[in-house]
N, C-alpha and C positions, 0 to 999 in steps of 0.2 A: 704516835706515842702510847697507843694502847696495846692491850692484849690480842693476839691473832691465833685462831685455832683452826685445825683442820679436821674436817668431820668426813668420816667414809662413809658413803651412802649404801654401800654393800652389806656392813656389819654392823653400822651405826656407832662405831668406834671414834671417840674425840681425843684428840692430842695437842697439846701447846705447842705451837709454830714459834712464836715470838712474844717474849714477855719483857719489855723494856724496864731496865732498871732505874733508881730514881736520880742516876747521873746522866742517863740518856734523856728522860724526860727534861732535866734542867737545861740541857743544850738543844732543845727543840727550837724551830724558829720562831721567832715572834709573827703573828699573822696581824697585818695590817691592812684594814680595809675602809672603804669611805661610808660613812652612816649611811643608812637605807634612805633616810628623809633627805639626804644631799644628793642622791645617785640621780642620774638623768634616766630618760625613759628605755634607752639603748643598751643601758649598763647591765652584765648578766645576772646579777643577784637580784634585780628589780624585774628584767624581763622574763625571767625563767621561775618567778616566785611561786608561782599555783604549781607548776609542775614540781619543784622541790619539796612545796608541803603535802603534795600527795605520796611522793617517795617515803618522806619522812613518817608518815601515817602507814605506810605498807601499803597503799592503796595503788598498785599496779595500774589496774583500769581506769582510775582516774587519771593519774599521770600520763598515760599514754593519749587520752581524750584531751588535755589541757597541751600536750606537745603538737598534736594534730593541730589544733586551733591556733596555737602561735607561729607554726609553721607556715599555715594558711593564710594568716595574715601579712606574712613577709612574703608570699609568691605575689598575693593581689597587689601590694605596695609596687612590687617590682614591676608587674604588670601595667599598672599605670603610669609608672615613669617612663616604661618604654613607649606606651601610646600616646603620652605629652610631649615626649622626646625630652624629658628632664634627666640630666647627667648626675649620676650618684657621685657624692665628694665626700670619701672619708675623710675624718678630722684628723687621725692617728696614725693612717696608712697610706702608702703609695706603690702604684703599679709599677714593677720591674719589668720594661718591656724585653730586656735580654733575656731573663730567665723564666719571665711569663709567672712571677708570683708577685706575692702581696709582703710590702717590707714596711717595719715600724717606722716611722719617721724619726724619732728620736733614739736610735739604738746607740749604743756606747761599746764599740767595739776594742776600745783600746785596752792593754792588760791592766788588770787591778794593780794598784800601786800600795803597797802594806804600809809605807812609810807616810804615805800623804792622805790617801782615801779612807775614809771613816765608815761611812756607810753610803748605800745606794737605795732611795726611795722614790716612788711616783707621786706627784702631784698634778692632778687635773690632766691625767693620761699622759705627760711628760716626765720619762725617766730623768733622775737628778741624782748628780753625787755631791755628797759632803765631803768637804777636804778640810785637811789642817791647816794649809795656806793660803787659805781664800782670802784673808787680809792682806798678805803679800801682793796677791794677783792684784786686789782692788788697787792698792797703792799705786804698784805699776801703771793700771788704768789710769788713775788719778794723773800720776805725773805724765802720760801720753799726752792726755787731755789738755794740761796746762802748756808741754812743750808746743803743742800744735797752735795753741793761741799766742804765744810769745813769737812763733816763727810767722803768723801772719800778722801780728802786730809791729814788728821788725820790717816786713814787706811795706808794710802801710806807710811806714816812716821814710823807708826808703824812696817810694813813689812821689811821697810830699816834698822830700828834698829836692826830687829831680826836677819838679813842676816849678819849686821857687828858683831853681839854677835857671832855668829857662827863660824866664821873665825878666823883664827889664827893668831898672830902678826905676820906679814912679809911683805915684800914689795908687794906680790899679795893682802894681807888683807889692806894695804895703798891704793891700787890703787882702790880696792872695795870699800873703803869710799869717796875717790875723786871722784868717779863716781855716788855715789849717791847724787839723786836730792834733797834731804830733809832732813836737818841738824837737830841733834837732838834739837838744840836749839828751833827749830820750833814746838817742841810738844805741847806747851801749847798756843796755839793761841787762844784767844779770838774770840767770832763770829764777832766782829767789825773789829778785824785784817783781819778774813778770808774774809770781803766782797771785800779787795782789792788785794786779790790775782789773782784771774782772771785766774787760770791755764787750765780752760776749758771755752769755750765758754757758755754762758747762754743761756736759752730759746729766742725764738725771740721777747717776748714780753718784756723781761727787757735786751735784749743783747744791744739794742742801748743806754741805759740809762749807760751803762758801759764804753761807748767809752771815755767819758772825763777822766776816770781813768788810762789812758793807762801810764802817765807819773808818776803816783804812782807807778802802777805796776812796771815799770821799776826800780825805786829805790829800791822797794822791794826786787827786784831779786839782786840788787847789795849788798844789806845787807845781804842776804842770802848765796851768795857767800863768802862774808869776816866772816860771821858765820861758814862756811864749813872751811876755813883756819884755824880758832881760834880752832874748834873742832879736826881737825889733830894735 
């Protein structure tokens, strides 16, 4: 977004090649970088800091020296890894054996959705997309988790009833029934009822949201114990 001039070396003539307007400057992309003190040793800005400093000072000789030192260190490190049989494992790239190229692990090749996608950014080297409907997706994820728990709970209830049916009516049978954790009357639980059971911890995304339901969970357990007494 700055001025660009063309300088003719033969006659010393200079002319303006590009002079951006204020409108163009307002539309420039914002530069987002990691703070220097938060960068790791192999991030470009930190790794090439001495070369960059020399270039900014106009010292081409110093920049060439710093570049040579940096690349020589990299060659020595690669040589040591070969001698020690140490494999280099990149954090953010993988090797594609088909094309013999290095590919970014978290590349997002889907088309940009202007109705849903707000911005794309990088965090800790991982490309991420900010979306408008993230809350809807989270809600769907939570519903899936809850439905999975309800399915497992109902399956447990079915297995429990099968065990009770196969037992002969005796004192041993009564002990088996009383030890069963799922009463028969819980069989027809609705999805809404299942949301409050909480027999297993949900995934990390929705586990925090279930904390405020602990009191309801305790009340449901009390009702279940009463149902077991009635069933016996």
